[in-house]
Each structure stands twice: as C-alpha cells, then as structure tokens.
C-alpha positions, 0 to 999 in steps of 0.5 A: 819273753818265751820263758815268761810265756811258759811261766804264765801258761803254768800259772793259768793252767787251771783257767779256761781258755779264752774263746774266739769271737763268733760275730762282729757283734760279739767282737764289738762288745768285747772292744767296748768292754775293754775300752771301759776297763782300760779308761777306768784303770788309767784314772783309778790307778793314776797311770796317765792323764786322759784329758776331757777332749779325748773321746771315742778312739775306735778300735784296731780289731775289726771282725773278719771271717777268713776262709783259713781261719783267724790270722796271728793278730786275730787269734789274740784280738778276737779272744781278748782285745786288751793287748792291742787296745793298750798298744794301738788305741789308749794310751797307745797310738790313737791317744798319742796322736790326739795329743800330738794333733794339739801340739802347736810347737813348730818342731815337737808338734810336726815331727814324729819319730817312729822309734818313739811312737812304737817304743811308747806303744810297745812299752805300754803292753807289759808295763800296764800288765805289770801295773794291773790292767789285765787282772780281770783277764789273766790269760791276756798276760799270755797274749802280751808275751806273744806280742813281745815274742813276735816283735823280738823275732822281728829284730833279727829278721829286720837287720838281716834283710836290710843287710841283704843276708836273709831273703823274705822267705828266710825271715818268715821262717825265722819268725815263725820258728820263734813265735807261737800261732804266727801264720805265714801270711802275717809273717810275710806281710810283716817282713815286707812292710819293714823292708819298705820302711826306713832301715831300723823301723822294724826293730824300733818296737823292741828297742824303743820299749827297752829305751822306755824301760831304761828311762823309767828306771833312770827317772825312778832312781833320780826321784826316789820316793817322790817318783810318780808313774802318772807324772812320768808318763805325762812328762814324757808325752808332753815332750812330743814325739821326739827320739827317746834319747832326746826326751831322756836328755830333757827329762834326766839331764843324762848326756851319754846317749846324745853326746855324739849328736852335739859333736856332729857337724851341722848339715851345710846349707 
C-alpha cells in the first residue's frame, strides 16, 4: 500500500491538491454530491443491488473545527468524503446494517461478526476504487491507500498490545511512523479502542479485507465467464453477518477454513 501510494502520487503529480472544506455547508455539499455519485455508480456499473427501502443513510463526516487543525480522518474526509462513504455509509456499514435489520432468521439476523463487518467495509474501499468509483476524483485513490496503510499498521500494534509486548505509547509511535498524516490523538484513541475490544478486532479490518479478496478470487475462478460482481456481492450480503470463513464455505463449498470447526467438541450444556 505504501508502494501504491507512491505510484499514485506520481500518477497524480500534475493534478491540483484537493482542499479542505472551510465550513459545515461546504462539507455537507461534498457529502451530498458523493452520495449521489456512489449510488449512481453502484446501479450503473452493476456493483450491488440497492433495494428501494434503502433511503438516506446520513454521513460519517461531520464538520468540526479543532484548535490544532484537522485530525487524520478529517484531513481526508474534508478533502473528499468518498473513501469513508464507501466504508461507513453505502455500500458499507450503514447500508449493511439496514439490510441486517430486515433479516428475520434467528441466527443470521441476530449475530454480527466484527471481522465480517469490518472486512466487508474495508474491502469496498479498494475494490470499488478499482471498479471505477473514484474516476471523478483521482486524488481520492491516494486517500484510500492512506486508509489501508493505517489499518495495516494497526495489525502489529493490536497483536503486540494484546500480548503485553507493547505499551500504548509504543503502539502509537509505530503507527505514526508508518502512516502519513497520522496525528498522536487519533493514533492513541485507536490503540485504546482496540485494547477494549475483543482480541483480534483491530486486525480484522485488514484480515477481513484479505478474506474478501480471497473469496472473490475463489468464486470468480469457480464460475469463470459466468461470474458477475453484483451477484457475488448480493449473495455475500444475503448470507448474513456470519464469519467470512463460514460464508466462504456456503458460497464455494470449500472446507479448508472450517474443517477444524466441525471437529471441535460441542460446548457442554
């Protein structure tokens, strides 16, 4: 991802830099325009089915003025909201939640695996960039790689903190050393969030994204010329928010990731 960022910056070297929003009104305008672009793209390019009941989903990028200037997320979101809109709004978390709320199945409609939720949302950033969602804003590709770099840096931090090898300040220093624009406040809050979450949640963004990439590759190989991206996404979402390994088993029949589960003794009642 760091290599990809360097290449994208070279590709975009003659383009103007995107500027930060200077008011809540300007940011709201960017978000509204982004939402319209994304929804049109999802439909026109046959990316995923958006049911009629999916209406306005809001935004994850409120405008804030900080005495010390924008934080890491705001440096990106206030220039172009699309990386976070794909991840957190549509077809990411908020869209995912609306579909899940209508699932009446006793397990699939009640359970939500963190790796599945974050893996899907993180996968969408690069996948939809490659599919063309950011063609109107080439600089946004750089921001998507920045998101990916931060989440990859989080992997080592999460593992080492959970095993008591790194302190929070050590994790913060490691993440900041690898992630452009990452400020100390965001890095510290991020580190502390994933210490409070179940072990492994912090790495689930990157690992889940890699699981999604592998599942897409498996399904595309299975189906060959009949593979359709929208059908793949629709089938994945219809499975519910189960662990991706289980969804992969259901979609492909592959047992290599779930075989140990079948051999695990049942929990005594």
